[in-house]
Backbone as CSV, one residue per row, in Angstrom:
resi,resn,N_x,N_y,N_z,CA_x,CA_y,CA_z,C_x,C_y,C_z
1,UNK,76.287,36.543,0.786,75.861,37.927,0.634,74.685,38.196,1.563
2,UNK,74.736,39.329,2.266,73.668,39.693,3.182,72.440,40.140,2.401
3,UNK,71.287,39.790,2.903,70.058,40.240,2.267,69.865,41.719,2.546
4,UNK,69.299,42.450,1.604,69.029,43.855,1.818,67.993,43.994,2.918
5,UNK,68.150,45.010,3.758,67.284,45.209,4.906,66.496,46.491,4.718
6,UNK,65.188,46.389,4.815,64.319,47.547,4.686,63.986,48.044,6.082
7,UNK,64.329,49.276,6.350,64.088,49.844,7.665,62.670,50.390,7.747
8,UNK,62.034,50.189,8.872,60.721,50.785,9.081,60.901,52.133,9.759
9,UNK,59.944,53.031,9.595,60.077,54.354,10.210,60.176,54.258,11.722
10,UNK,60.958,55.145,12.306,61.060,55.171,13.759,59.750,55.676,14.359
11,UNK,59.382,55.109,15.491,58.135,55.498,16.144,58.407,56.416,17.321
12,UNK,57.402,57.236,17.650,57.514,58.073,18.825,57.478,57.197,20.075
13,UNK,57.953,57.728,21.168,57.889,57.008,22.428,56.426,56.783,22.804
14,UNK,56.184,55.717,23.546,54.829,55.430,23.971,54.110,54.428,23.093
15,UNK,54.821,53.851,22.120,54.223,52.867,21.228,54.950,51.532,21.382
16,UNK,55.188,51.152,22.626,55.982,49.967,22.900,55.404,48.677,22.366
17,UNK,54.093,48.503,22.513,53.473,47.260,22.043,53.586,47.146,20.533
18,UNK,53.366,48.244,19.828,53.514,48.237,18.373,54.955,47.934,17.983
19,UNK,55.880,48.588,18.672,57.296,48.399,18.331,57.717,46.961,18.573
20,UNK,57.262,46.375,19.662,57.609,44.982,19.957,57.146,44.070,18.829
21,UNK,55.915,44.289,18.352,55.406,43.445,17.281,56.153,43.710,15.976
22,UNK,56.570,44.940,15.739,57.340,45.236,14.531,58.693,44.517,14.554
23,UNK,59.290,44.427,15.733,60.541,43.670,15.862,60.287,42.204,15.523
24,UNK,59.208,41.658,16.051,58.871,40.265,15.773,58.606,40.055,14.284
25,UNK,57.879,40.967,13.673,57.573,40.836,12.249,58.841,40.907,11.408
26,UNK,59.739,41.827,11.759,61.000,41.957,11.016,61.847,40.694,11.176
27,UNK,61.899,40.176,12.397,62.674,38.963,12.647,62.090,37.783,11.893
28,UNK,60.772,37.699,11.856,60.115,36.595,11.158,60.507,36.570,9.686
29,UNK,60.504,37.731,9.055,60.881,37.804,7.640,62.335,37.385,7.436
30,UNK,63.219,37.866,8.315,64.637,37.533,8.179,64.906,36.061,8.477
31,UNK,64.305,35.543,9.529,64.490,34.129,9.867,64.019,33.235,8.728
32,UNK,62.876,33.595,8.169,62.313,32.786,7.092,63.222,32.774,5.877
33,UNK,63.830,33.911,5.575,64.656,34.033,4.374,66.057,33.476,4.561
34,UNK,66.643,33.712,5.753,68.055,33.397,5.955,68.312,32.259,6.932
35,UNK,67.320,31.937,7.768,67.539,30.968,8.835,67.886,31.689,10.120
36,UNK,67.478,31.125,11.233,67.671,31.789,12.525,69.138,32.071,12.807
37,UNK,69.988,31.086,12.570,71.391,31.214,12.974,72.192,32.162,12.088
38,UNK,71.624,32.578,10.955,72.321,33.504,10.058,71.925,34.958,10.302
39,UNK,71.056,35.190,11.264,70.535,36.536,11.515,71.010,37.025,12.877
40,UNK,71.414,38.273,12.939,71.870,38.873,14.195,70.824,39.846,14.722
41,UNK,70.938,40.181,15.987,70.027,41.175,16.561,70.248,42.536,15.910
42,UNK,71.459,42.823,15.486,71.732,44.091,14.796,70.915,44.173,13.502
43,UNK,70.859,43.063,12.756,70.098,43.038,11.507,68.603,43.146,11.769
44,UNK,68.137,42.485,12.813,66.721,42.577,13.164,66.366,44.009,13.537
45,UNK,67.220,44.642,14.345,66.974,46.026,14.754,66.930,46.952,13.542
46,UNK,67.875,46.763,12.623,67.903,47.602,11.428,66.636,47.425,10.609
47,UNK,66.179,46.178,10.463,64.969,45.914,9.691,63.742,46.513,10.356
48,UNK,63.771,46.617,11.688,62.646,47.188,12.435,62.746,48.701,12.558
49,UNK,63.873,49.280,12.109,64.029,50.723,12.147,64.430,51.271,13.494
50,UNK,65.109,50.455,14.298,65.567,50.904,15.617,67.034,50.530,15.786
51,UNK,67.631,51.018,16.856,69.014,50.665,17.146,69.072,49.319,17.853
52,UNK,70.242,48.701,17.840,70.388,47.430,18.534,70.130,47.566,20.037
53,UNK,70.671,48.620,20.703,70.350,48.774,22.126,68.851,48.936,22.391
54,UNK,68.146,49.599,21.464,66.700,49.761,21.651,65.991,48.421,21.575
55,UNK,66.485,47.532,20.708,65.883,46.195,20.608,65.988,45.467,21.932
56,UNK,67.120,45.655,22.631,67.331,44.925,23.882,66.379,45.366,24.992
57,UNK,65.661,46.465,24.788,64.643,46.863,25.757,63.434,45.935,25.681
58,UNK,63.317,45.209,24.559,62.188,44.312,24.347,62.589,42.842,24.430
59,UNK,63.755,42.522,23.912,64.208,41.133,23.862,65.698,41.074,24.205
60,UNK,66.059,40.060,24.978,67.456,39.932,25.387,68.323,39.309,24.309
61,UNK,67.756,38.388,23.537,68.551,37.671,22.548,67.727,37.405,21.290
62,UNK,68.428,37.042,20.232,67.776,36.603,18.998,66.938,35.361,19.246
63,UNK,67.436,34.435,20.037,66.719,33.189,20.282,65.440,33.419,21.080
64,UNK,65.437,34.440,21.925,64.201,34.773,22.629,63.141,35.252,21.633
65,UNK,63.571,36.026,20.646,62.646,36.482,19.610,62.074,35.274,18.861
66,UNK,62.940,34.334,18.516,62.493,33.126,17.817,61.495,32.352,18.667
67,UNK,61.743,32.287,19.973,60.837,31.562,20.866,59.459,32.208,20.897
68,UNK,59.424,33.525,20.963,58.138,34.229,20.989,57.393,34.003,19.681
69,UNK,58.105,34.028,18.562,57.469,33.775,17.267,56.869,32.374,17.219
70,UNK,57.591,31.399,17.735,57.064,30.036,17.784,55.825,29.972,18.662
71,UNK,55.863,30.629,19.806,54.718,30.618,20.717,53.492,31.244,20.057
72,UNK,53.698,32.337,19.342,52.579,32.982,18.658,51.982,32.066,17.589
73,UNK,52.869,31.486,16.770,52.403,30.644,15.667,51.660,29.419,16.177
74,UNK,52.235,28.741,17.153,51.610,27.525,17.670,50.307,27.824,18.400
75,UNK,50.243,28.980,19.075,49.006,29.353,19.761,47.881,29.552,18.752
76,UNK,48.187,30.198,17.639,47.161,30.384,16.610,46.725,29.048,16.026
77,UNK,47.685,28.167,15.792,47.338,26.854,15.246,46.447,26.082,16.209
78,UNK,46.743,26.126,17.503,45.902,25.442,18.491,44.475,25.968,18.440
79,UNK,44.352,27.279,18.361,43.021,27.869,18.312,42.250,27.428,17.082
80,UNK,42.914,27.366,15.941,42.249,26.952,14.707,41.808,25.489,14.782
81,UNK,42.662,24.653,15.356,42.319,23.230,15.477,41.088,23.048,16.351
82,UNK,41.035,23.758,17.467,39.903,23.610,18.388,38.599,24.052,17.741
83,UNK,38.653,25.139,16.989,37.446,25.615,16.306,36.996,24.602,15.258
84,UNK,37.936,24.067,14.489,37.602,23.108,13.436,37.034,21.821,14.018
85,UNK,37.544,21.395,15.171,37.112,20.129,15.770,35.730,20.225,16.393
86,UNK,35.407,21.379,16.962,34.121,21.519,17.635,34.039,20.647,18.881
87,UNK,32.843,20.514,19.418,32.661,19.756,20.655,31.735,18.556,20.498
88,UNK,31.216,18.335,19.316,30.319,17.203,19.114,31.070,15.901,18.922
89,UNK,30.330,14.854,18.602,30.947,13.561,18.345,31.808,13.637,17.082
90,UNK,32.984,13.001,17.086,33.852,13.064,15.908,33.256,12.307,14.733
91,UNK,33.436,12.843,13.552,33.070,12.134,12.328,34.160,12.440,11.302
92,UNK,34.048,11.843,10.140,35.129,11.997,9.176,35.159,13.383,8.551
93,UNK,34.047,14.087,8.638,34.068,15.485,8.246,34.938,16.303,9.191
94,UNK,34.855,15.977,10.483,35.709,16.633,11.476,37.174,16.358,11.187
95,UNK,37.486,15.109,10.889,38.869,14.729,10.578,39.392,15.564,9.412
96,UNK,38.594,15.653,8.356,39.009,16.417,7.183,39.219,17.889,7.521
97,UNK,38.329,18.462,8.322,38.440,19.887,8.670,39.703,20.160,9.471
98,UNK,40.008,19.305,10.430,41.199,19.513,11.257,42.463,19.410,10.405
99,UNK,42.495,18.425,9.528,43.658,18.286,8.641,43.807,19.486,7.722
100,UNK,42.690,19.966,7.183,42.746,21.101,6.272,43.165,22.376,7.007
101,UNK,42.727,22.530,8.251,43.137,23.685,9.054,44.658,23.714,9.199
102,UNK,45.224,22.561,9.470,46.674,22.489,9.614,47.364,22.913,8.312
103,UNK,46.921,22.355,7.198,47.534,22.666,5.908,47.339,24.137,5.569
104,UNK,46.133,24.650,5.751,45.864,26.046,5.426,46.695,26.986,6.270
105,UNK,46.867,26.651,7.548,47.685,27.491,8.421,49.095,27.645,7.852
106,UNK,49.697,26.518,7.466,51.053,26.568,6.944,51.157,27.342,5.642
107,UNK,50.183,27.163,4.752,50.248,27.819,3.450,49.860,29.296,3.523
108,UNK,49.012,29.655,4.477,48.630,31.052,4.647,49.696,31.849,5.389
109,UNK,50.446,31.172,6.263,51.472,31.848,7.045,52.805,31.110,6.895
110,UNK,53.355,31.109,5.687,54.577,30.325,5.446,55.778,30.763,6.279
111,UNK,55.900,32.066,6.546,57.038,32.517,7.344,56.958,31.959,8.759
112,UNK,55.778,32.056,9.371,55.603,31.514,10.723,55.792,30.006,10.717
113,UNK,55.311,29.347,9.675,55.443,27.889,9.611,56.909,27.486,9.502
114,UNK,57.671,28.214,8.700,59.101,27.900,8.588,59.794,28.004,9.939
115,UNK,59.530,29.102,10.631,60.188,29.310,11.926,59.752,28.250,12.929
116,UNK,58.471,27.927,12.946,57.961,26.979,13.925,58.264,25.530,13.624
117,UNK,58.354,25.171,12.329,58.399,23.753,11.958,59.574,23.346,11.064
118,UNK,60.177,24.288,10.366,61.107,23.899,9.310,62.551,24.329,9.537
119,UNK,62.813,25.211,10.500,64.167,25.679,10.738,64.732,24.963,11.946
120,UNK,65.862,24.315,11.750,66.471,23.545,12.832,66.948,24.494,13.920
121,UNK,66.558,24.203,15.158,66.877,25.094,16.274,68.205,24.771,16.953
122,UNK,68.602,23.501,16.948,69.835,23.102,17.638,70.389,21.857,16.981
123,UNK,71.682,21.670,17.132,72.310,20.500,16.554,71.960,19.241,17.331
124,UNK,72.231,18.085,16.716,71.938,16.810,17.368,72.710,16.708,18.680
125,UNK,72.001,16.386,19.737,72.634,16.228,21.035,72.896,17.527,21.766
126,UNK,72.585,18.655,21.136,72.842,19.950,21.761,71.734,20.266,22.760
127,UNK,72.138,20.647,23.964,71.152,20.949,25.005,70.408,22.230,24.661
128,UNK,69.124,22.280,25.008,68.316,23.455,24.749,68.494,24.479,25.855
129,UNK,68.627,25.742,25.470,68.604,26.809,26.462,67.150,27.167,26.744
130,UNK,66.936,28.213,27.536,65.567,28.565,27.921,64.711,28.895,26.707
131,UNK,65.268,29.663,25.756,64.502,30.032,24.565,64.189,28.804,23.726
132,UNK,65.155,27.926,23.574,64.920,26.699,22.822,63.874,25.830,23.485
133,UNK,63.891,25.777,24.803,62.896,24.989,25.539,61.508,25.582,25.339
134,UNK,61.412,26.906,25.334,60.121,27.561,25.116,59.575,27.217,23.734
135,UNK,60.432,27.246,22.729,60.009,26.910,21.371,59.513,25.468,21.306
136,UNK,60.285,24.576,21.937,59.906,23.161,21.938,58.563,22.959,22.620
137,UNK,58.384,23.578,23.778,57.147,23.388,24.530,55.938,23.961,23.785
138,UNK,56.143,25.055,23.058,55.052,25.606,22.256,54.628,24.600,21.201
139,UNK,55.603,23.951,20.574,55.306,22.920,19.586,54.631,21.718,20.208
140,UNK,55.089,21.329,21.377,54.497,20.185,22.077,53.037,20.470,22.435
141,UNK,52.750,21.693,22.851,51.374,22.048,23.187,50.468,21.975,21.960
142,UNK,50.980,22.433,20.813,50.191,22.342,19.577,49.974,20.881,19.198
143,UNK,51.016,20.081,19.320,50.886,18.659,19.026,49.885,18.004,19.963
144,UNK,49.926,18.372,21.234,48.998,17.797,22.211,47.554,18.127,21.857
145,UNK,47.328,19.348,21.367,45.990,19.742,20.944,45.540,18.863,19.772
146,UNK,46.432,18.621,18.841,46.133,17.769,17.693,45.865,16.338,18.160
147,UNK,46.681,15.876,19.106,46.515,14.506,19.624,45.183,14.343,20.341
148,UNK,44.722,15.366,21.022,43.421,15.293,21.687,42.314,14.975,20.685
149,UNK,42.415,15.584,19.512,41.390,15.337,18.495,41.512,13.921,17.932
150,UNK,42.719,13.471,17.683,42.923,12.113,17.179,42.458,11.099,18.226
151,UNK,42.701,11.388,19.483,42.294,10.481,20.558,40.783,10.271,20.578
152,UNK,40.037,11.293,20.200,38.574,11.155,20.143,38.182,10.091,19.115
153,UNK,38.922,10.033,18.009,38.634,9.024,16.985,39.025,7.631,17.477
154,UNK,40.126,7.555,18.206,40.551,6.271,18.772,39.494,5.761,19.753
155,UNK,39.042,6.653,20.632,38.061,6.266,21.642,36.728,5.855,21.015
156,UNK,36.420,6.429,19.859,35.177,6.088,19.172,35.315,4.820,18.329
157,UNK,36.499,4.208,18.348,36.717,2.973,17.605,36.749,3.167,16.096
158,UNK,37.169,4.342,15.642,37.109,4.665,14.223,38.422,4.451,13.490
159,UNK,39.499,4.160,14.226,40.817,4.056,13.607,41.365,2.631,13.693
160,UNK,42.167,2.267,12.694,42.823,0.959,12.704,43.814,0.878,13.851
161,UNK,44.619,1.915,14.001,45.638,1.961,15.053,45.008,2.524,16.315
162,UNK,45.098,1.803,17.410,44.485,2.254,18.656,45.471,2.966,19.581
163,UNK,46.711,3.152,19.123,47.707,3.881,19.905,47.679,5.346,19.448
164,UNK,47.060,6.198,20.266,46.813,7.588,19.868,48.093,8.346,19.549
165,UNK,49.126,8.147,20.354,50.380,8.880,20.134,50.977,8.524,18.782
166,UNK,50.991,7.250,18.456,51.603,6.799,17.206,50.835,7.295,15.988
167,UNK,49.514,7.139,16.018,48.731,7.543,14.862,48.753,9.068,14.703
168,UNK,48.794,9.804,15.820,48.886,11.264,15.726,50.184,11.687,15.064
169,UNK,51.286,11.075,15.471,52.573,11.406,14.861,52.584,11.056,13.376
170,UNK,51.929,9.960,13.021,51.864,9.546,11.618,51.092,10.564,10.779
171,UNK,49.917,10.961,11.259,49.102,11.925,10.521,49.799,13.281,10.466
172,UNK,50.364,13.710,11.584,51.078,15.001,11.651,52.207,15.024,10.624
173,UNK,52.982,13.955,10.579,54.107,13.894,9.639,53.626,13.948,8.193
174,UNK,52.510,13.287,7.912,51.976,13.305,6.549,51.522,14.703,6.149
175,UNK,50.873,15.406,7.049,50.434,16.768,6.756,51.632,17.702,6.599
176,UNK,52.590,17.564,7.502,53.782,18.411,7.438,54.541,18.189,6.132
177,UNK,54.585,16.963,5.681,55.309,16.683,4.446,54.776,17.482,3.277
178,UNK,53.457,17.519,3.129,52.865,18.272,2.025,53.097,19.766,2.202
179,UNK,52.834,20.276,3.399,52.967,21.714,3.629,54.400,22.178,3.398
180,UNK,55.357,21.469,3.972,56.747,21.895,3.855,57.233,21.848,2.413
181,UNK,56.813,20.845,1.656,57.191,20.772,0.243,56.594,21.928,-0.559
182,UNK,55.336,22.248,-0.303,54.694,23.321,-1.055,55.281,24.681,-0.711
183,UNK,55.732,24.844,0.530,56.383,26.095,0.917,57.787,26.175,0.340
184,UNK,58.518,25.081,0.465,59.921,25.090,0.042,60.092,25.094,-1.469
185,UNK,59.120,24.520,-2.196,59.249,24.404,-3.646,58.008,24.959,-4.349
186,UNK,57.755,26.258,-4.233,56.553,26.820,-4.863,56.602,26.764,-6.385
187,UNK,57.810,26.647,-6.976,57.927,26.613,-8.431,57.664,25.233,-9.019
188,UNK,57.550,24.225,-8.176,57.271,22.884,-8.673,55.918,22.881,-9.392
189,UNK,55.775,22.099,-10.466,54.493,22.100,-11.192,53.398,21.319,-10.464
190,UNK,52.972,21.870,-9.329,51.926,21.226,-8.547,50.602,21.209,-9.324
191,UNK,49.791,20.208,-9.083,48.425,20.214,-9.613,47.640,21.277,-8.847
192,UNK,46.402,21.498,-9.232,45.577,22.508,-8.569,45.605,22.300,-7.050
193,UNK,45.851,23.377,-6.319,46.079,23.268,-4.878,44.940,22.563,-4.148
194,UNK,43.706,22.993,-4.376,42.589,22.400,-3.642,42.451,20.904,-3.917
195,UNK,42.646,20.515,-5.181,42.517,19.097,-5.505,43.643,18.290,-4.877
196,UNK,44.837,18.865,-4.802,45.964,18.175,-4.184,45.724,17.995,-2.688
197,UNK,45.280,19.039,-2.031,45.010,18.968,-0.595,43.898,17.962,-0.304
198,UNK,42.845,18.023,-1.086,41.736,17.098,-0.892,42.183,15.647,-1.076
199,UNK,42.988,15.386,-2.119,43.459,14.030,-2.372,44.396,13.551,-1.266
200,UNK,45.231,14.460,-0.768,46.189,14.105,0.285,45.457,13.729,1.577
201,UNK,44.476,14.546,1.956,43.721,14.253,3.172,42.932,12.957,3.026
202,UNK,42.353,12.752,1.844,41.599,11.517,1.610,42.510,10.293,1.729
203,UNK,43.736,10.419,1.231,44.689,9.310,1.316,45.050,9.025,2.772
204,UNK,45.271,10.072,3.559,45.573,9.889,4.976,44.394,9.213,5.676
205,UNK,43.198,9.709,5.376,42.010,9.140,6.013,41.878,7.648,5.706
206,UNK,42.081,7.276,4.455,41.972,5.853,4.097,43.020,5.015,4.819
207,UNK,44.166,5.618,5.087,45.245,4.886,5.747,45.002,4.615,7.228
208,UNK,44.179,5.453,7.873,43.969,5.302,9.320,42.569,4.803,9.656
209,UNK,41.659,4.834,8.708,40.239,4.547,8.978,39.966,3.048,9.099
210,UNK,39.258,2.688,10.165,38.830,1.306,10.321,37.637,1.023,9.426
211,UNK,37.655,-0.087,8.753,36.570,-0.449,7.856,35.230,-0.446,8.612
212,UNK,34.247,0.167,7.996,32.910,0.190,8.596,32.649,1.352,9.509
213,UNK,33.678,2.157,9.831,33.451,3.298,10.707,32.763,4.416,9.943
214,UNK,31.841,5.086,10.623,31.077,6.157,9.974,31.712,7.518,10.225
């Protein structure tokens, strides 16, 4: 069964930037609810309150829309990570802040997180088109930003594992696991959110921290 689509009011000409973002917002809601591959450009246009041909003035394909959404989401995440990390010497307070920024981003923007991290873009072995490549590269850039911060801890001799790529992937996967579960299963009887997040980050920290590091 198709999800009901709420149309937004049509805008006067000359509001292209607003209209473009409204298309993105409508697509984000539909992708999050139904999955990228279950949504058509016709449905996105209807949800945005425009015709399908009008949508094509802004985006050529549904996958291009998905790519732009991924780029927006990952760009915001990169910015949050950089602010949380700061420019001083790394300490375990920095580690906690960066991890919490990642978790908060996903829980504050669940629709963007689903599109960027939780919806499968292509089948196994399927080659990426230009839009798929853009989505992948946006994710890689966000991961690289995260790895830069982890590398600072490696260089400071604070971690058990001295292979930055491996430990970054390990920490990233641990954070993603909690975020994706909390988004996908909000009805689960979770303990108090802040205490769960704090305990999860503390567990990750204990798993990677070298004894005696400050």
